[in-house]
N, C-alpha and C positions, 0 to 999 in steps of 0.2 A: 932459819930453823934453829941455828945455834943460839941466837938471842932468845928465842922462845924457850929453849931448854934452860938457859941461865935463869930466866924469869921464874919458871916453874920450880927450879931447884934452889935459887939463892936470892934473887932480887925481890925486894919488898917495897921499894919506893913507888909512891902513887904515880909519879910522872912517868916512870918506865912502864908501869902497868897500863896507864891510859894510852901511851904511845903505841904499845904492842897491840892492845885491843883495837885501837883505831886502825892500825895497819891491817889487822886480821879482818875487820869488817869491811875495810876498803877493798880488800882482795875479794871477799865474798860478793860485794856489790859490783865487781868488775871495774873499779876505778883504780887509778895509779896513786901512790903515796904523794902527798904534797898538794893535791887538788882540794882546795878549801873554800868554804863560804865565809864571807866576812860581813859584818854589819857595823855601821857607825851611827848610833842614835844621837839625836840632839837632846839637850836637857830641857824638857817642856816646862812651861809656866802656865798655870790655869787659875781661874778665878775661884775664890772661896764660894762653896755651894754648888760647884759644877758636878754634874752626874757622870762626866767622862772627860778624857783629855786626848789630844792628838799627839802621837809619837811620830815625829818626822825622822827619816833616816836615809842613809845611802848604803849601798851594799855592793858586793862583788860575788861572782860565782853563781848568780841566779838562785838564791835560796827560795824555797816555796813553803817552808813551815817555820813556825817560831814557838818557843816556850818562854814563859815569863814567871819569875819567882821574886818574892820580896827579899830585900837585903836587910842589913842591920837595923836601919830605921824603917821598920816595916809599917805599911799602911794598915790600920785596924780594919778587920773584916775583909781584907783582900784575899781572893781565892786564886791560887796559881793557875796558869794557863799552860796546857800541854799540847804540843804538836798541832797548833791551830794554823789554818791556811794563811799564808803571807802573800797577798795579792798586789801590794804596792804601798808606797808611802802616801799619807800617814797611816799608821795603825790606830784605830780608835779603841781605847781601853776604858772600861767602866770604873767609876769611883763609887765605893759603898756610901750609903747615907751617913750623914753627920760626921764626916771626916774633918778633923780640925785643920786649920791652916798650918803649914810647915813644910819641911823637906822630907821626902820619902825615897829610899833607895830601891832600885830594881836591877835584876840581871835578866838580860834577854839572850837566848840561845837560838841561833838559826841553823838550818840544815836543809838538804835536799837529797832524798834517797836516790834520785836519778843522776845528780850532777856533782855534788860536793859534800865534804865532810862538815861536821858541826863547828860553830864558832860562837863565842859569847862576848858580851860587852856589858858594861855598867852604865846606868844613867840615873839622874836624880830628878824627881818630879817636885816642883815647887807649887804649893797651893798658897797663893798670895792673899792675905787678909785685907790688904789695901785695895784690892780689886773687888768691888762689890757688884752684884748683878742688879741691873735696873728692874723695876717691877714689870711684870707682864702687862702690856697695854690692856686697859679696860675700856670697852666700847659702849657707846650709847647711840642707838640708831633711831632716827625719826622716820616712820613709815611714809611712803609716798601718799600724796593727797591729790584732790582734784585740781589744785592750783600749783603744786610743785612736786619735783622728784624727791625721793628719799635721800636723807643725809646721814652721815655717821661722824661722831666726834670721839676722840680719845679723852675719856673723862678724867684719867689720872695723868694727863699730859704734864711733862716736865720740860721747861725751856732748856735748850742746849743739848737735849737728848736726840740722838739720830734714830729715826724710825724708818725701817726697811719693810717694804711690802712685797708679798708674793701672791700673784705675779706682780712684776714691777709696773709702775705707772703712777699711782697716786702719790700725793705729797701731803704733809701736815703743815697747816698754817697757824695763825694766831688762835690761842685758846684750844688747840688740839683739833680744829676743824679739818677734816680730810677732804681734799679736792682732787680732781683729775681721775676719779674712779669711773670706769666704764659701767654704765647702768646694766644691771643684770649679771655682772661678773662677780664671782666670789673671791674674796681676798682674806689673807691673814697678815698681821703686822708684828714685828719684833722691835724692841727698844734696845739701843746700844749706847754705851757711854765712852767708847773709844778703846776700852779694854775688855769689857764683858758684854754679852748680849743676853737678853731675856729669852724665854721660850716664846713660841708663837701665841698670838691672841686667839680667841674664838674667831671663827670665820664671820665675815659680814658681807652683805650684798645690798647695794643701793638700788631700789626699784624705780622704774620710770614713772613719771607723772601719770596719774590715773586719767583715762580718756573717757569722753562722753560717748553715749551709745549712738550708733549709726547703722543704717541699713540701705543697701543700694537698690535691690529689686527683689521681686518674687518670680519664680519660674515653676513650671509644671512638668511632670514626667508621667506618662509619655506625651500627654497632650493637654491643651487648655480647653478642649471641648470634648464632652463625653456622651456616649450613647445612654439611653435610658437603662438604669440599673448598673451602669459601669462607674468606676471611680478612677481618680488620679492622685498623684502625690505632689504636694506643694513644698517648695524649698525657698527659704529665706537666704538671699545672697548678699555678700559684702557686709555681714554683721560684724560690728566692732564695738569696742568699749570695755572698760574694766568691769569684770563680772557681768557682762551683757547676758540678758535672759530674753529669749523670744517667746512671747505668749500669743496664741492664735485666738482670734475672736470673730464673731459673726457680724459685729457692728464696729464703727469707728470709736476711737477714744477709750478702748478697753471696756466696751459695753457689749450687750448682747450675751451670747453664750460663749463661755470659755471652752475652747475645743482642745486645749493641751499646750504643752511647751516644747521647745526644741527647735532646731534648724529645719526640721522636716515635719510635715503633717500628712499622714497617709489616709487612704480610703475616703477621699472626698469626692462627692458628687457635684452637680452644678450648684452655683451660688457665688456670692462675693465673700472673700475672706480677708481679714485684716491681721497682719503680723506686726505686733507692737513690741518694741525693744526697750527695756529698762536696764539700768546699771547703777554703779556707785556714784557716777557723776552726771550732771546735766539732766535735762528733761527727757521724758520718753519720746521716742520717734516711732513712726509706723508707716507702712505702705500697704496697698491692697492689690488684689488680683481677682478677676471674675472668671469663673469656670462656666462656660456656656454649655447649653444642653443641645445635643444633636437629636434628630427626629428619625424614627424608624421609617423605612420605605413603605408606601402604600400606593394602590391604584384602584379606582372604582369601576371603570369600564373602558372598553375600546369600541368606538363606533365608526361607521363609514358614512361619508357624505351621501352615497347611494348604496343601499344594501344589496341592490341587484343591478347588474349592468348588461347592456346589450352586447352582442358579439363584437369584439374589437374595442369596446368601451372600457374606461377605467374610472376609478373613484379614489378618494382620499380618505385614509384611515387616521383617526385621532385617539390618542390615549388620554382619558379623562380622570381627574381627581388624583393626579400623580403628586406625591409628597415624599419627603425624606431628605436628610442632609446629603448633598451631592448625589441626588437621585439621577439615574441614567436609564432611559427607556431604550431597549433593543428589541427590534422586530424579528420574529422567527417564523418559519413555516411549520414548525412542530413544537410541542410542549416541552417545558424544562430546559429551554435554551438549546434545543437540538434542531436538526434540519438545516435549512439555509438561513444565514444571517442576511436580512434584507436591508439593514441600516439602523440608525439610531435617531432619537428625537421624539418629540411629542406627536409628530405627524409623519405619515408615510404616504407619498403620492403615487399616482399612476398604477393603481393596483386593480387587476382584473378579478374574475371570480376565484374563490378559494377561502381557506380558513387561515387567519393570521393571529399570531400570539405576541402580545406586548408584555415584555418581561422587564421588571424594574429592579435594579440593584443600587446600592448606596453604601454609606458609611456604617449604617446601623440596621440591624434586623436581617432576616433571611430574604432572599429574592421572592418577589410576588409577581403574578402574571394574570392576565385575562385574555380572552380571545374574541374575535369578531369574524363572522362568515359573510362573504360577499357571494351572492348567488348569480347565476347567469340568466339573462333574459333570452327570449326566442323571437326571431324576426317574424313579422306577419306574413301569412301566405293564404292563398285561395286557389283551389283547382278549377272550379267551374260554378256556374249558376244555371239551374235547370228550372223548368216549369212543369207543373202537373200535366198540363196540356199545352203543347207548343202552338196550337192553333185553336181559336175560339170563335164561336158564332157571335153575330152582333148581339150585344147586351149580355153576353155570358162572360164570366171571369175565371181565372186560374190562380194557382198559388206558386210563387217563385221561391226557390231554395238555393242558399249559398253553400257549396260543397267544398270539403277539404280546407275549411277555414282553420288556421293555426296562428300562434304568436302570443306573446305575453300581453295580457290585458287587451286582447283583440276585440274590435268592435266593427260590425258590418253595418254600413249605411247605404241605403238604396237611393240612386239618383236617376234623373231622366237624361243626363248627359255625362260624358266621360270626364274624369279628373275631378270628381266631386263638384260638378257644376250642374246647372239646370235646376230642377225642382227636387228637393229632399223629400223622399217618399216615406222615410221611416228607417228604423234600425232593427237589427236582429237577423237571425239566420234565415228567416222566412218573411215573405211579403205576400199578403193575401189580397184577394179581390182585385186582381189586375187583369185589365182587358188587353187588347192588342197594343203593341208598342215595344220599344227597346228600353 
């Protein structure tokens, strides 16, 4: 405090003022006196025409800010830098346009509010006119063709110049021809003469050789067979070739009706379709696919081998006129696919009396059905045979009657002996004009 009092009362020298102020601010920042940042810059040399230069340096005390001012030999157009971030060596410093070759003085001051006090150092920038920049590489690219990949040449190639590519890989050969570039990869190139490097060239990419059109197959989604009125989607698979274009046709060779272009063709019914591929190289190629038509299910009738059966007898039922893609006949005891499921197939055997329903289902259309009824027959029966007069005089006749006759399609035949033997006297429920006898 005594020194501070002397300074305010008597001392005027700048060095004392700076020392006391530094001590004062060091105390305010919580640092002890003597904790100082230092920087030792190198004297950079750069090429004439550079837009910036790199200032390499070493430092102590971990400075994190720097300020930069011009010295006696000031660079025209240079703007001072104040408290810029110092993140590591080198510091990249801009050079104004059209600065002449020569030496330029600078003062750099470093500090860190958290760690150390300020420190300054001088350095000299030399812009050397004997170091000239090579021209930025000018590129000429030949597009890829059907016979070769694309190529690039440095049209202003200078022998002895070092050409550096980003990303690395390509090299420059005779007359500036670039080799070793990966097809499809974008590159830039700079020219260097050992002291100075040009800016990067425009980017270039060598394209792969153009390919001829090709196609592997056609497919359908969801199916290659459609019901009446239904459609499917066609897809061209394995299409390749430079600028390949798929055109769909109804006939081979790009004839018939043009149905559209693209890898897919939607809403297509039954028929044959041709996918024709054209491109920049080679002849057109094509392949085809046929979409088949399914058939709706139908049935005309159901019949029985015998429409009526005797007690204990059976018959065979047949479904007639059955059609339709993947048609299946199922036999039921009631309409609409209800009742008892008796089996499947065009025929149903060993069926007694009853009504039977033949129901047809398949890939297309609604189920259809028809029915057949098998009726029961009745066994023949007779209870008695009687005569109008059981006894007759000689030369007189009587009428005989068969009683209680029953049975399906029953027929009464009269005989003179048992078992349908003897003389056949006639048929019918009655037999007239009969004399004595059995």
